[in-house]
C-alpha angles and dihedrals in degrees: 000000000000091000092047090047091053091048092048092050091055091052091046094054091053092045089049091063090055092049089049091055092048094050095042096050091042090055093048092047091048090060089059100051130077115264112251094021124128092252089052091052091049091049090050089055091049091051093047092051090045091052091052089049089052090054090050090052089058090052091050090051088054093048113129093015125113120241139065124275125231113298126200139174109278126196105214092204090060092043092051091049089055091046091050091060091050092049092049089067096044109037118097116258093249092058124078127193125216132179124209108188132190118247089241123084104249111215126182133172115238149091108304095211092053093047090048089051089056092055094044093050093050094046094046091048090051092049092049090052094052112088093168128057110279149135132261110213123203119192130184120200135165120225130188111211117203092190138015116290128202111235118178107311093337139070121227134186168342099196141049118322134182116218121205110196123193115188133178134180093227129131094288127212137271125234094263091055093044090057091058107034094102094050112113111253094010111130139157094203123084090223096041126108099204095232102101100082093033088057091047093055093043093052094045094049091047086057091054094257140111141228127227127183132195121190142147130182111276091001103088132242136267128193120197117200113197115200130174110255133222127211113302097250119156106247124224114254116259114263116226113190128021130305109242087231089065097050119114128246100218097295114161117244123193111217126195122192127144092215108079096200092050090045091056090050092051091048089056091051091051092047090052089053091056100261132121106235124204111190131205131181094194133055096221093058092047093051092047090052091051093050093046092058116012094188096046097092127054096188142355131226116203112192125210116280124196116251098039096276095130093091091050090049091050091048092053090049090048091054090053095046111018095178095051113107109229125206117199120207111205134166091224131022097186096099098040111105120208095234092057091047093052092046089054092051094245114157100175140024124211132176121264120250091052126245118200098227094049093045092047094054092045091052092047092052092046093050093048091048091047092050091049092049090049092053091049092050091049091047091050090049092051091049 
């Protein structure tokens, strides 16, 4: 597992650069199209898919490590709407996709990218099994269990559970096949890899849920995904773009990234957010600039560097300018301990590749915190 984890991390870092280019160029293109237009809608879908890919990169980087990733409240209605747009571009023309939702707002706690992967895997498996025109149906229902219930190989309850059902009218499966479908690398398709359903069950069980399947030859197949539910609170819609309250007012931001093309892209993002970016590809030049004029920069953005040198780079920058708030962009924050972050002078963490809304809020918090600290220092000096 350690060897596979190391190999996966190398792939993830390379993939991360591709995702960064997709998100960066999508954001820049979005600023040049009319809001509400068809190009704007297409760019929004590209960004949404890129953000999910960025979350998957973080999961790959955590592969083979113990510990649970960040969980959040997820509205399944919103998640299914996003998934529907992804499926529209990937399902065969003879397959349609329909969603029958409960009237309740189904809320679960989990990692959105993983839960979306569950739905995508089930729907794609169903589509690949359907040789004739047909319809994949997805249903979401909420059940309150008064006592434990046996589902598949697991037991769930008591409590409230959300059930995601994916059904197709395909050829179905016999008993011998049903007994093996969740085995890693077992597949009935010549071009299959046998990991789709194994991944589905692993993700669902990690979320405290269970998987059930019903199928008969020539009678179709239905998968039921049971997930623990949260309170049915209407979620706030996702915000794409930056809140005007978080836009800059011409503050100067020092940016360090060893890749010049990526650095230029990040400078464009900062400029669009209302900041004046000053980019550097080397630490020595950045430190020299800080020492030459202590008050020149209002904040610093240190982008992820291969080999784990980002913390060292931030620490060196902090030594040169102790009062400068530093934001670290990293593809995964799971292995970053708070003591090492404080020692390096890092005040905020953002995901790498960068997203405008996340970066804007992090910069706003850093600048407010820096201004407050400055006032306290001046007041202490006067006293």
